[in-house]
PyMOL Python script that loads the backbone (N, CA, C, O; Angstrom):
from pymol import cmd

cmd.read_pdbstr("""\
ATOM      1  N   UNK A   1      15.321  -7.312 -23.480  1.00  0.00           N
ATOM      2  CA  UNK A   1      16.734  -8.469 -22.952  1.00  0.00           C
ATOM      3  C   UNK A   1      15.188  -9.513 -23.284  1.00  0.00           C
ATOM      4  O   UNK A   1      13.998  -9.345 -23.552  1.00  0.00           O
ATOM      5  N   UNK A   2      16.510 -11.018 -22.969  1.00  0.00           N
ATOM      6  CA  UNK A   2      15.464 -12.022 -23.139  1.00  0.00           C
ATOM      7  C   UNK A   2      15.669 -12.364 -21.703  1.00  0.00           C
ATOM      8  O   UNK A   2      16.664 -12.005 -21.074  1.00  0.00           O
ATOM      9  N   UNK A   3      14.501 -13.207 -21.109  1.00  0.00           N
ATOM     10  CA  UNK A   3      14.223 -13.500 -19.951  1.00  0.00           C
ATOM     11  C   UNK A   3      14.881 -15.060 -20.337  1.00  0.00           C
ATOM     12  O   UNK A   3      14.968 -15.677 -21.399  1.00  0.00           O
ATOM     13  N   UNK A   4      15.457 -15.488 -18.372  1.00  0.00           N
ATOM     14  CA  UNK A   4      15.684 -16.564 -18.833  1.00  0.00           C
ATOM     15  C   UNK A   4      14.479 -17.044 -18.562  1.00  0.00           C
ATOM     16  O   UNK A   4      13.500 -16.593 -17.968  1.00  0.00           O
ATOM     17  N   UNK A   5      14.906 -18.786 -19.507  1.00  0.00           N
ATOM     18  CA  UNK A   5      13.639 -19.969 -18.824  1.00  0.00           C
ATOM     19  C   UNK A   5      13.141 -19.854 -17.720  1.00  0.00           C
ATOM     20  O   UNK A   5      12.008 -20.335 -17.727  1.00  0.00           O
ATOM     21  N   UNK A   6      13.477 -19.377 -16.590  1.00  0.00           N
ATOM     22  CA  UNK A   6      13.284 -19.348 -15.851  1.00  0.00           C
ATOM     23  C   UNK A   6      11.491 -18.164 -15.254  1.00  0.00           C
ATOM     24  O   UNK A   6      10.345 -18.340 -14.839  1.00  0.00           O
ATOM     25  N   UNK A   7      12.356 -17.151 -15.600  1.00  0.00           N
ATOM     26  CA  UNK A   7      11.405 -15.658 -15.421  1.00  0.00           C
ATOM     27  C   UNK A   7      10.410 -15.603 -16.688  1.00  0.00           C
ATOM     28  O   UNK A   7       9.455 -14.839 -16.551  1.00  0.00           O
ATOM     29  N   UNK A   8      10.511 -16.347 -17.965  1.00  0.00           N
ATOM     30  CA  UNK A   8      10.216 -16.638 -18.860  1.00  0.00           C
ATOM     31  C   UNK A   8       8.480 -17.734 -18.414  1.00  0.00           C
ATOM     32  O   UNK A   8       7.282 -17.595 -18.660  1.00  0.00           O
ATOM     33  N   UNK A   9       8.790 -18.102 -18.144  1.00  0.00           N
ATOM     34  CA  UNK A   9       7.805 -19.633 -17.527  1.00  0.00           C
ATOM     35  C   UNK A   9       6.589 -18.617 -15.777  1.00  0.00           C
ATOM     36  O   UNK A   9       5.394 -18.796 -15.545  1.00  0.00           O
ATOM     37  N   UNK A  10       7.483 -17.785 -15.067  1.00  0.00           N
ATOM     38  CA  UNK A  10       6.994 -16.789 -14.629  1.00  0.00           C
ATOM     39  C   UNK A  10       5.637 -16.664 -14.431  1.00  0.00           C
ATOM     40  O   UNK A  10       4.756 -17.146 -13.720  1.00  0.00           O
ATOM     41  N   UNK A  11       5.888 -15.171 -16.034  1.00  0.00           N
ATOM     42  CA  UNK A  11       5.316 -14.304 -16.746  1.00  0.00           C
ATOM     43  C   UNK A  11       4.333 -14.796 -16.886  1.00  0.00           C
ATOM     44  O   UNK A  11       3.248 -14.638 -16.326  1.00  0.00           O
ATOM     45  N   UNK A  12       4.962 -15.998 -18.339  1.00  0.00           N
ATOM     46  CA  UNK A  12       3.390 -16.893 -18.968  1.00  0.00           C
ATOM     47  C   UNK A  12       2.765 -17.461 -17.617  1.00  0.00           C
ATOM     48  O   UNK A  12       1.686 -16.891 -17.458  1.00  0.00           O
ATOM     49  N   UNK A  13       2.966 -18.190 -16.775  1.00  0.00           N
ATOM     50  CA  UNK A  13       2.375 -18.526 -15.524  1.00  0.00           C
ATOM     51  C   UNK A  13       1.031 -16.855 -14.664  1.00  0.00           C
ATOM     52  O   UNK A  13      -0.109 -17.291 -14.502  1.00  0.00           O
ATOM     53  N   UNK A  14       1.145 -15.720 -14.347  1.00  0.00           N
ATOM     54  CA  UNK A  14       1.045 -14.282 -13.668  1.00  0.00           C
ATOM     55  C   UNK A  14      -0.597 -13.739 -15.729  1.00  0.00           C
ATOM     56  O   UNK A  14      -1.631 -13.113 -15.961  1.00  0.00           O
ATOM     57  N   UNK A  15       0.598 -14.751 -16.543  1.00  0.00           N
ATOM     58  CA  UNK A  15      -0.128 -14.397 -17.853  1.00  0.00           C
ATOM     59  C   UNK A  15      -1.901 -15.576 -18.091  1.00  0.00           C
ATOM     60  O   UNK A  15      -2.921 -15.188 -18.661  1.00  0.00           O
ATOM     61  N   UNK A  16      -1.764 -16.453 -17.680  1.00  0.00           N
ATOM     62  CA  UNK A  16      -3.054 -16.654 -17.641  1.00  0.00           C
ATOM     63  C   UNK A  16      -3.425 -16.915 -16.679  1.00  0.00           C
ATOM     64  O   UNK A  16      -4.593 -16.551 -16.815  1.00  0.00           O
ATOM     65  N   UNK A  17      -3.311 -17.566 -15.022  1.00  0.00           N
ATOM     66  CA  UNK A  17      -3.640 -16.677 -13.881  1.00  0.00           C
ATOM     67  C   UNK A  17      -4.549 -15.565 -14.283  1.00  0.00           C
ATOM     68  O   UNK A  17      -5.756 -15.738 -14.120  1.00  0.00           O
ATOM     69  N   UNK A  18      -3.826 -13.692 -15.131  1.00  0.00           N
ATOM     70  CA  UNK A  18      -5.002 -13.502 -14.744  1.00  0.00           C
ATOM     71  C   UNK A  18      -6.312 -13.578 -16.267  1.00  0.00           C
ATOM     72  O   UNK A  18      -7.520 -13.573 -16.030  1.00  0.00           O
ATOM     73  N   UNK A  19      -5.699 -13.647 -17.874  1.00  0.00           N
ATOM     74  CA  UNK A  19      -6.720 -14.859 -18.142  1.00  0.00           C
ATOM     75  C   UNK A  19      -8.218 -14.616 -17.391  1.00  0.00           C
ATOM     76  O   UNK A  19      -9.275 -13.985 -17.395  1.00  0.00           O
ATOM     77  N   UNK A  20      -7.126 -16.009 -16.530  1.00  0.00           N
ATOM     78  CA  UNK A  20      -8.282 -16.841 -16.223  1.00  0.00           C
ATOM     79  C   UNK A  20      -9.346 -15.785 -14.911  1.00  0.00           C
ATOM     80  O   UNK A  20     -10.290 -16.286 -14.300  1.00  0.00           O
ATOM     81  N   UNK A  21      -8.885 -14.293 -14.730  1.00  0.00           N
ATOM     82  CA  UNK A  21      -9.986 -13.970 -13.751  1.00  0.00           C
ATOM     83  C   UNK A  21     -10.208 -13.405 -14.397  1.00  0.00           C
ATOM     84  O   UNK A  21     -11.436 -13.386 -14.314  1.00  0.00           O
ATOM     85  N   UNK A  22      -9.837 -12.533 -15.453  1.00  0.00           N
ATOM     86  CA  UNK A  22     -10.726 -11.601 -16.333  1.00  0.00           C
ATOM     87  C   UNK A  22     -12.313 -12.146 -17.268  1.00  0.00           C
ATOM     88  O   UNK A  22     -13.349 -11.556 -17.578  1.00  0.00           O
ATOM     89  N   UNK A  23     -11.671 -13.884 -17.514  1.00  0.00           N
ATOM     90  CA  UNK A  23     -11.707 -14.681 -17.998  1.00  0.00           C
ATOM     91  C   UNK A  23     -13.880 -14.733 -16.653  1.00  0.00           C
ATOM     92  O   UNK A  23     -15.002 -14.529 -17.117  1.00  0.00           O
ATOM     93  N   UNK A  24     -13.595 -14.996 -15.470  1.00  0.00           N
ATOM     94  CA  UNK A  24     -14.202 -15.754 -14.985  1.00  0.00           C
ATOM     95  C   UNK A  24     -15.072 -13.703 -14.398  1.00  0.00           C
ATOM     96  O   UNK A  24     -16.103 -13.543 -13.744  1.00  0.00           O
ATOM     97  N   UNK A  25     -14.454 -12.958 -14.774  1.00  0.00           N
ATOM     98  CA  UNK A  25     -14.745 -11.298 -14.088  1.00  0.00           C
ATOM     99  C   UNK A  25     -14.405 -11.155 -12.737  1.00  0.00           C
ATOM    100  O   UNK A  25     -14.990 -10.497 -11.877  1.00  0.00           O
ATOM    101  N   UNK A  26     -13.551 -11.738 -12.656  1.00  0.00           N
ATOM    102  CA  UNK A  26     -13.522 -12.008 -10.337  1.00  0.00           C
ATOM    103  C   UNK A  26     -12.265  -9.927 -11.004  1.00  0.00           C
ATOM    104  O   UNK A  26     -11.192  -9.768 -11.586  1.00  0.00           O
ATOM    105  N   UNK A  27     -13.055  -9.192 -10.570  1.00  0.00           N
ATOM    106  CA  UNK A  27     -11.675  -7.736  -9.530  1.00  0.00           C
ATOM    107  C   UNK A  27     -10.914  -8.440  -8.752  1.00  0.00           C
ATOM    108  O   UNK A  27     -11.012  -9.591  -8.325  1.00  0.00           O
ATOM    109  N   UNK A  28      -9.593  -7.029  -8.515  1.00  0.00           N
ATOM    110  CA  UNK A  28      -8.921  -7.119  -7.765  1.00  0.00           C
ATOM    111  C   UNK A  28      -9.288  -7.576  -5.842  1.00  0.00           C
ATOM    112  O   UNK A  28      -8.495  -8.128  -5.078  1.00  0.00           O
ATOM    113  N   UNK A  29     -10.475  -7.192  -5.577  1.00  0.00           N
ATOM    114  CA  UNK A  29     -10.674  -7.055  -4.420  1.00  0.00           C
ATOM    115  C   UNK A  29     -11.131  -8.501  -3.874  1.00  0.00           C
ATOM    116  O   UNK A  29     -10.808  -9.289  -2.985  1.00  0.00           O
ATOM    117  N   UNK A  30     -12.329  -8.364  -5.211  1.00  0.00           N
ATOM    118  CA  UNK A  30     -12.207  -9.869  -4.576  1.00  0.00           C
ATOM    119  C   UNK A  30     -12.104 -11.697  -4.305  1.00  0.00           C
ATOM    120  O   UNK A  30     -12.719 -12.622  -3.775  1.00  0.00           O
ATOM    121  N   UNK A  31     -10.604 -11.333  -5.257  1.00  0.00           N
ATOM    122  CA  UNK A  31      -9.530 -12.264  -6.259  1.00  0.00           C
ATOM    123  C   UNK A  31      -8.350 -11.465  -4.695  1.00  0.00           C
ATOM    124  O   UNK A  31      -7.200 -11.902  -4.741  1.00  0.00           O
ATOM    125  N   UNK A  32      -8.579 -10.610  -3.691  1.00  0.00           N
ATOM    126  CA  UNK A  32      -7.879 -10.185  -2.786  1.00  0.00           C
ATOM    127  C   UNK A  32      -8.705 -10.850  -0.976  1.00  0.00           C
ATOM    128  O   UNK A  32      -8.152 -11.034   0.109  1.00  0.00           O
ATOM    129  N   UNK A  33     -10.083 -11.025  -1.374  1.00  0.00           N
ATOM    130  CA  UNK A  33     -10.297 -11.598   0.056  1.00  0.00           C
ATOM    131  C   UNK A  33      -9.766 -12.921  -0.081  1.00  0.00           C
ATOM    132  O   UNK A  33      -9.441 -13.600   0.893  1.00  0.00           O
ATOM    133  N   UNK A  34      -9.633 -13.452  -1.733  1.00  0.00           N
ATOM    134  CA  UNK A  34      -9.585 -15.311  -1.641  1.00  0.00           C
ATOM    135  C   UNK A  34      -8.449 -15.826  -1.872  1.00  0.00           C
ATOM    136  O   UNK A  34      -8.017 -16.917  -2.245  1.00  0.00           O
ATOM    137  N   UNK A  35      -7.899 -14.465  -1.470  1.00  0.00           N
ATOM    138  CA  UNK A  35      -6.455 -15.174  -1.916  1.00  0.00           C
ATOM    139  C   UNK A  35      -4.989 -14.852   0.133  1.00  0.00           C
ATOM    140  O   UNK A  35      -3.994 -15.311   0.694  1.00  0.00           O
ATOM    141  N   UNK A  36      -6.431 -13.404   0.284  1.00  0.00           N
ATOM    142  CA  UNK A  36      -4.848 -12.844   1.103  1.00  0.00           C
ATOM    143  C   UNK A  36      -4.338 -11.883   0.792  1.00  0.00           C
ATOM    144  O   UNK A  36      -4.079 -11.105   1.711  1.00  0.00           O
ATOM    145  N   UNK A  37      -3.991 -11.516  -0.478  1.00  0.00           N
ATOM    146  CA  UNK A  37      -3.465 -10.660  -0.679  1.00  0.00           C
ATOM    147  C   UNK A  37      -3.927  -9.078  -1.258  1.00  0.00           C
ATOM    148  O   UNK A  37      -4.929  -8.951  -1.961  1.00  0.00           O
ATOM    149  N   UNK A  38      -2.805  -7.557  -0.752  1.00  0.00           N
ATOM    150  CA  UNK A  38      -4.099  -7.025  -1.110  1.00  0.00           C
ATOM    151  C   UNK A  38      -4.339  -6.897  -2.812  1.00  0.00           C
ATOM    152  O   UNK A  38      -3.980  -7.507  -3.819  1.00  0.00           O
ATOM    153  N   UNK A  39      -5.037  -5.905  -2.526  1.00  0.00           N
ATOM    154  CA  UNK A  39      -5.436  -5.756  -4.262  1.00  0.00           C
ATOM    155  C   UNK A  39      -4.378  -4.806  -5.239  1.00  0.00           C
ATOM    156  O   UNK A  39      -4.488  -4.839  -6.465  1.00  0.00           O
ATOM    157  N   UNK A  40      -3.456  -4.051  -4.627  1.00  0.00           N
ATOM    158  CA  UNK A  40      -2.349  -3.747  -5.483  1.00  0.00           C
ATOM    159  C   UNK A  40      -1.760  -4.664  -5.757  1.00  0.00           C
ATOM    160  O   UNK A  40      -1.637  -5.225  -6.846  1.00  0.00           O
ATOM    161  N   UNK A  41      -1.159  -4.993  -4.344  1.00  0.00           N
ATOM    162  CA  UNK A  41      -0.436  -6.798  -4.992  1.00  0.00           C
ATOM    163  C   UNK A  41      -0.657  -6.873  -6.196  1.00  0.00           C
ATOM    164  O   UNK A  41      -0.005  -6.407  -7.130  1.00  0.00           O
ATOM    165  N   UNK A  42      -2.358  -7.954  -6.197  1.00  0.00           N
ATOM    166  CA  UNK A  42      -2.187  -8.534  -7.032  1.00  0.00           C
ATOM    167  C   UNK A  42      -2.201  -7.516  -8.044  1.00  0.00           C
ATOM    168  O   UNK A  42      -1.111  -7.791  -8.544  1.00  0.00           O
ATOM    169  N   UNK A  43      -2.642  -6.496  -8.753  1.00  0.00           N
ATOM    170  CA  UNK A  43      -1.666  -6.142 -10.093  1.00  0.00           C
ATOM    171  C   UNK A  43      -0.636  -5.455 -10.500  1.00  0.00           C
ATOM    172  O   UNK A  43      -0.223  -5.105 -11.606  1.00  0.00           O
ATOM    173  N   UNK A  44      -0.221  -5.293  -9.212  1.00  0.00           N
ATOM    174  CA  UNK A  44       1.555  -5.776  -9.551  1.00  0.00           C
ATOM    175  C   UNK A  44       1.748  -6.305 -10.012  1.00  0.00           C
ATOM    176  O   UNK A  44       2.232  -5.812 -11.031  1.00  0.00           O
ATOM    177  N   UNK A  45       1.711  -7.682 -10.033  1.00  0.00           N
ATOM    178  CA  UNK A  45       2.295  -8.821 -10.527  1.00  0.00           C
ATOM    179  C   UNK A  45       1.202  -9.379 -10.888  1.00  0.00           C
ATOM    180  O   UNK A  45       0.930 -10.381 -10.227  1.00  0.00           O
ATOM    181  N   UNK A  46      -0.177  -8.858 -12.407  1.00  0.00           N
ATOM    182  CA  UNK A  46      -0.753  -9.333 -13.090  1.00  0.00           C
ATOM    183  C   UNK A  46       0.021  -8.282 -13.896  1.00  0.00           C
ATOM    184  O   UNK A  46      -0.149  -8.594 -15.075  1.00  0.00           O
ATOM    185  N   UNK A  47       1.222  -6.572 -13.785  1.00  0.00           N
ATOM    186  CA  UNK A  47       1.280  -6.483 -14.449  1.00  0.00           C
ATOM    187  C   UNK A  47       2.408  -6.484 -14.332  1.00  0.00           C
ATOM    188  O   UNK A  47       2.735  -5.357 -14.703  1.00  0.00           O
ATOM    189  N   UNK A  48       3.451  -7.115 -13.997  1.00  0.00           N
ATOM    190  CA  UNK A  48       5.081  -7.697 -14.105  1.00  0.00           C
ATOM    191  C   UNK A  48       5.591  -6.770 -12.504  1.00  0.00           C
ATOM    192  O   UNK A  48       6.707  -7.120 -12.120  1.00  0.00           O
ATOM    193  N   UNK A  49       5.315  -6.337 -12.146  1.00  0.00           N
ATOM    194  CA  UNK A  49       5.477  -5.585 -11.848  1.00  0.00           C
ATOM    195  C   UNK A  49       6.169  -5.287 -10.392  1.00  0.00           C
ATOM    196  O   UNK A  49       6.791  -4.409  -9.794  1.00  0.00           O
ATOM    197  N   UNK A  50       5.513  -6.935 -10.183  1.00  0.00           N
ATOM    198  CA  UNK A  50       6.452  -7.641  -8.586  1.00  0.00           C
ATOM    199  C   UNK A  50       5.816  -8.978  -9.233  1.00  0.00           C
ATOM    200  O   UNK A  50       4.908  -9.405  -9.945  1.00  0.00           O
ATOM    201  N   UNK A  51       6.940  -9.324  -8.477  1.00  0.00           N
ATOM    202  CA  UNK A  51       7.263 -10.404  -8.868  1.00  0.00           C
ATOM    203  C   UNK A  51       7.039 -11.825  -7.145  1.00  0.00           C
ATOM    204  O   UNK A  51       7.749 -12.054  -6.165  1.00  0.00           O
ATOM    205  N   UNK A  52       5.609 -12.428  -7.670  1.00  0.00           N
ATOM    206  CA  UNK A  52       4.569 -13.801  -6.985  1.00  0.00           C
ATOM    207  C   UNK A  52       5.997 -14.909  -6.902  1.00  0.00           C
ATOM    208  O   UNK A  52       6.836 -15.365  -7.679  1.00  0.00           O
ATOM    209  N   UNK A  53       5.560 -15.010  -5.081  1.00  0.00           N
ATOM    210  CA  UNK A  53       5.487 -15.666  -5.039  1.00  0.00           C
ATOM    211  C   UNK A  53       5.323 -17.559  -4.965  1.00  0.00           C
ATOM    212  O   UNK A  53       4.184 -17.843  -4.595  1.00  0.00           O
ATOM    213  N   UNK A  54       5.994 -18.527  -5.171  1.00  0.00           N
ATOM    214  CA  UNK A  54       5.231 -19.791  -6.147  1.00  0.00           C
ATOM    215  C   UNK A  54       3.830 -19.675  -4.761  1.00  0.00           C
ATOM    216  O   UNK A  54       2.707 -19.406  -5.189  1.00  0.00           O
ATOM    217  N   UNK A  55       3.965 -19.854  -3.421  1.00  0.00           N
ATOM    218  CA  UNK A  55       2.461 -20.030  -2.517  1.00  0.00           C
ATOM    219  C   UNK A  55       1.848 -18.761  -2.946  1.00  0.00           C
ATOM    220  O   UNK A  55       0.721 -19.166  -3.231  1.00  0.00           O
ATOM    221  N   UNK A  56       1.839 -17.533  -3.176  1.00  0.00           N
ATOM    222  CA  UNK A  56       0.759 -16.127  -4.346  1.00  0.00           C
ATOM    223  C   UNK A  56       0.475 -16.972  -5.463  1.00  0.00           C
ATOM    224  O   UNK A  56      -0.709 -17.268  -5.621  1.00  0.00           O
ATOM    225  N   UNK A  57       1.437 -17.488  -6.388  1.00  0.00           N
ATOM    226  CA  UNK A  57       0.841 -18.140  -7.454  1.00  0.00           C
ATOM    227  C   UNK A  57      -0.305 -18.942  -7.418  1.00  0.00           C
ATOM    228  O   UNK A  57      -1.289 -18.732  -8.126  1.00  0.00           O
ATOM    229  N   UNK A  58      -0.156 -20.277  -6.244  1.00  0.00           N
ATOM    230  CA  UNK A  58      -0.719 -21.507  -5.756  1.00  0.00           C
ATOM    231  C   UNK A  58      -2.400 -21.107  -5.301  1.00  0.00           C
ATOM    232  O   UNK A  58      -3.477 -21.682  -5.461  1.00  0.00           O
ATOM    233  N   UNK A  59      -1.954 -19.756  -4.631  1.00  0.00           N
ATOM    234  CA  UNK A  59      -3.502 -18.748  -3.929  1.00  0.00           C
ATOM    235  C   UNK A  59      -3.890 -18.201  -5.013  1.00  0.00           C
ATOM    236  O   UNK A  59      -4.963 -18.761  -5.236  1.00  0.00           O
ATOM    237  N   UNK A  60      -3.738 -17.600  -5.682  1.00  0.00           N
ATOM    238  CA  UNK A  60      -4.038 -17.130  -7.462  1.00  0.00           C
ATOM    239  C   UNK A  60      -5.185 -18.303  -8.056  1.00  0.00           C
ATOM    240  O   UNK A  60      -6.414 -18.250  -8.103  1.00  0.00           O
ATOM    241  N   UNK A  61      -3.928 -19.690  -8.609  1.00  0.00           N
ATOM    242  CA  UNK A  61      -4.233 -20.467  -9.057  1.00  0.00           C
ATOM    243  C   UNK A  61      -5.833 -21.121  -7.699  1.00  0.00           C
ATOM    244  O   UNK A  61      -6.913 -21.083  -8.288  1.00  0.00           O
ATOM    245  N   UNK A  62      -5.889 -21.344  -7.022  1.00  0.00           N
ATOM    246  CA  UNK A  62      -6.655 -21.524  -6.174  1.00  0.00           C
ATOM    247  C   UNK A  62      -8.311 -21.367  -6.305  1.00  0.00           C
ATOM    248  O   UNK A  62      -9.330 -22.056  -6.357  1.00  0.00           O
ATOM    249  N   UNK A  63      -7.925 -20.157  -6.322  1.00  0.00           N
ATOM    250  CA  UNK A  63      -9.373 -18.761  -5.841  1.00  0.00           C
ATOM    251  C   UNK A  63      -9.946 -19.095  -7.200  1.00  0.00           C
ATOM    252  O   UNK A  63     -11.174 -19.008  -7.180  1.00  0.00           O
ATOM    253  N   UNK A  64      -9.418 -19.475  -8.464  1.00  0.00           N
ATOM    254  CA  UNK A  64      -9.749 -19.878 -10.225  1.00  0.00           C
ATOM    255  C   UNK A  64     -10.439 -20.838 -10.362  1.00  0.00           C
ATOM    256  O   UNK A  64     -11.042 -20.943 -11.430  1.00  0.00           O
ATOM    257  N   UNK A  65     -10.620 -22.037  -9.176  1.00  0.00           N
ATOM    258  CA  UNK A  65     -10.646 -23.391  -9.448  1.00  0.00           C
ATOM    259  C   UNK A  65      -9.900 -24.079 -10.266  1.00  0.00           C
ATOM    260  O   UNK A  65     -10.260 -25.227 -10.525  1.00  0.00           O
ATOM    261  N   UNK A  66      -8.854 -23.621 -10.785  1.00  0.00           N
ATOM    262  CA  UNK A  66      -7.060 -24.290 -11.372  1.00  0.00           C
ATOM    263  C   UNK A  66      -6.233 -24.632 -10.654  1.00  0.00           C
ATOM    264  O   UNK A  66      -5.901 -24.075  -9.608  1.00  0.00           O
ATOM    265  N   UNK A  67      -5.745 -25.703 -11.175  1.00  0.00           N
ATOM    266  CA  UNK A  67      -4.161 -26.174 -10.256  1.00  0.00           C
ATOM    267  C   UNK A  67      -3.171 -25.783 -10.768  1.00  0.00           C
ATOM    268  O   UNK A  67      -3.099 -25.558 -11.976  1.00  0.00           O
ATOM    269  N   UNK A  68      -1.709 -25.542  -9.513  1.00  0.00           N
ATOM    270  CA  UNK A  68      -0.865 -25.096 -10.325  1.00  0.00           C
ATOM    271  C   UNK A  68      -0.040 -25.583 -11.129  1.00  0.00           C
ATOM    272  O   UNK A  68       0.786 -24.963 -11.800  1.00  0.00           O
ATOM    273  N   UNK A  69      -0.303 -27.163 -11.082  1.00  0.00           N
ATOM    274  CA  UNK A  69       0.543 -27.646 -11.663  1.00  0.00           C
ATOM    275  C   UNK A  69       0.584 -28.107 -13.591  1.00  0.00           C
ATOM    276  O   UNK A  69       1.345 -28.615 -14.415  1.00  0.00           O
ATOM    277  N   UNK A  70      -1.087 -27.380 -13.471  1.00  0.00           N
ATOM    278  CA  UNK A  70      -2.090 -27.565 -14.930  1.00  0.00           C
ATOM    279  C   UNK A  70      -1.430 -25.897 -15.690  1.00  0.00           C
ATOM    280  O   UNK A  70      -1.017 -25.622 -16.816  1.00  0.00           O
ATOM    281  N   UNK A  71      -1.565 -25.274 -14.720  1.00  0.00           N
ATOM    282  CA  UNK A  71      -1.228 -23.980 -15.157  1.00  0.00           C
ATOM    283  C   UNK A  71       0.570 -23.477 -15.562  1.00  0.00           C
ATOM    284  O   UNK A  71       1.002 -22.791 -16.488  1.00  0.00           O
ATOM    285  N   UNK A  72       1.340 -24.228 -14.315  1.00  0.00           N
ATOM    286  CA  UNK A  72       2.427 -24.143 -15.317  1.00  0.00           C
ATOM    287  C   UNK A  72       2.746 -24.134 -16.475  1.00  0.00           C
ATOM    288  O   UNK A  72       3.194 -23.253 -17.209  1.00  0.00           O
ATOM    289  N   UNK A  73       2.167 -26.507 -16.803  1.00  0.00           N
ATOM    290  CA  UNK A  73       2.184 -27.265 -17.904  1.00  0.00           C
ATOM    291  C   UNK A  73       1.886 -26.344 -19.314  1.00  0.00           C
ATOM    292  O   UNK A  73       2.487 -26.290 -20.387  1.00  0.00           O
ATOM    293  N   UNK A  74       0.541 -25.573 -18.742  1.00  0.00           N
ATOM    294  CA  UNK A  74       0.070 -24.875 -20.119  1.00  0.00           C
ATOM    295  C   UNK A  74       1.129 -23.841 -20.398  1.00  0.00           C
ATOM    296  O   UNK A  74       1.195 -23.276 -21.490  1.00  0.00           O
ATOM    297  N   UNK A  75       1.958 -23.596 -19.402  1.00  0.00           N
ATOM    298  CA  UNK A  75       2.854 -22.317 -19.970  1.00  0.00           C
ATOM    299  C   UNK A  75       4.033 -22.033 -20.975  1.00  0.00           C
ATOM    300  O   UNK A  75       4.488 -21.299 -21.852  1.00  0.00           O
ATOM    301  N   UNK A  76       4.289 -23.880 -19.695  1.00  0.00           N
ATOM    302  CA  UNK A  76       5.289 -25.446 -20.970  1.00  0.00           C
ATOM    303  C   UNK A  76       5.425 -24.757 -22.116  1.00  0.00           C
ATOM    304  O   UNK A  76       6.106 -23.888 -22.660  1.00  0.00           O
ATOM    305  N   UNK A  77       4.193 -25.738 -22.325  1.00  0.00           N
ATOM    306  CA  UNK A  77       3.314 -25.748 -23.532  1.00  0.00           C
ATOM    307  C   UNK A  77       3.507 -24.238 -24.525  1.00  0.00           C
ATOM    308  O   UNK A  77       3.732 -24.212 -25.735  1.00  0.00           O
ATOM    309  N   UNK A  78       3.358 -23.169 -23.696  1.00  0.00           N
ATOM    310  CA  UNK A  78       2.713 -21.975 -24.843  1.00  0.00           C
ATOM    311  C   UNK A  78       4.691 -21.336 -24.985  1.00  0.00           C
ATOM    312  O   UNK A  78       5.193 -20.559 -25.796  1.00  0.00           O
ATOM    313  N   UNK A  79       5.291 -22.058 -23.874  1.00  0.00           N
ATOM    314  CA  UNK A  79       6.820 -20.991 -24.045  1.00  0.00           C
ATOM    315  C   UNK A  79       7.135 -22.166 -25.260  1.00  0.00           C
ATOM    316  O   UNK A  79       7.242 -21.736 -26.408  1.00  0.00           O
ATOM    317  N   UNK A  80       7.334 -24.139 -24.945  1.00  0.00           N
ATOM    318  CA  UNK A  80       7.486 -24.263 -26.439  1.00  0.00           C
ATOM    319  C   UNK A  80       7.184 -24.030 -27.920  1.00  0.00           C
ATOM    320  O   UNK A  80       7.862 -24.401 -28.877  1.00  0.00           O
ATOM    321  N   UNK A  81       5.764 -23.182 -27.928  1.00  0.00           N
ATOM    322  CA  UNK A  81       5.437 -23.370 -29.059  1.00  0.00           C
ATOM    323  C   UNK A  81       5.871 -22.327 -29.591  1.00  0.00           C
ATOM    324  O   UNK A  81       6.287 -22.430 -30.745  1.00  0.00           O
ATOM    325  N   UNK A  82       5.932 -20.155 -28.488  1.00  0.00           N
ATOM    326  CA  UNK A  82       7.018 -19.046 -29.070  1.00  0.00           C
ATOM    327  C   UNK A  82       8.338 -19.266 -29.494  1.00  0.00           C
ATOM    328  O   UNK A  82       8.919 -18.705 -30.423  1.00  0.00           O
ATOM    329  N   UNK A  83       8.932 -20.479 -28.429  1.00  0.00           N
ATOM    330  CA  UNK A  83      10.526 -20.694 -28.819  1.00  0.00           C
ATOM    331  C   UNK A  83      10.343 -21.947 -30.430  1.00  0.00           C
ATOM    332  O   UNK A  83      11.422 -22.339 -30.873  1.00  0.00           O
ATOM    333  N   UNK A  84       9.476 -22.295 -30.920  1.00  0.00           N
ATOM    334  CA  UNK A  84       9.271 -23.033 -32.008  1.00  0.00           C
ATOM    335  C   UNK A  84      10.172 -23.606 -32.117  1.00  0.00           C
ATOM    336  O   UNK A  84      11.124 -23.353 -32.856  1.00  0.00           O
ATOM    337  N   UNK A  85       9.928 -25.189 -30.822  1.00  0.00           N
ATOM    338  CA  UNK A  85      10.520 -26.425 -29.966  1.00  0.00           C
ATOM    339  C   UNK A  85       9.290 -27.697 -30.725  1.00  0.00           C
ATOM    340  O   UNK A  85       9.329 -28.877 -30.377  1.00  0.00           O
TER     341      UNK A  85
END
""", "prot")
cmd.dss("prot")
cmd.show_as("cartoon", "prot")
cmd.util.cbc("prot")
cmd.orient("prot")
């Protein structure tokens, strides 16, 4: 099933944040402490089993020292490349 642009954007943003978490070697418990989100919720978000709110994406980005605007911009570039635009 083809995702809408908005769903693809949200999924790609989550993937970028998950990659950053792994690079920084931050586990779900520590990220939960930084964001106020339950570790299980974070796991479900990263596995695309739960859709995050924009506020939660902002919290996740901030906890990993990223600006959400930069993450969204990068996600848009990835989508553009994947679509051959």
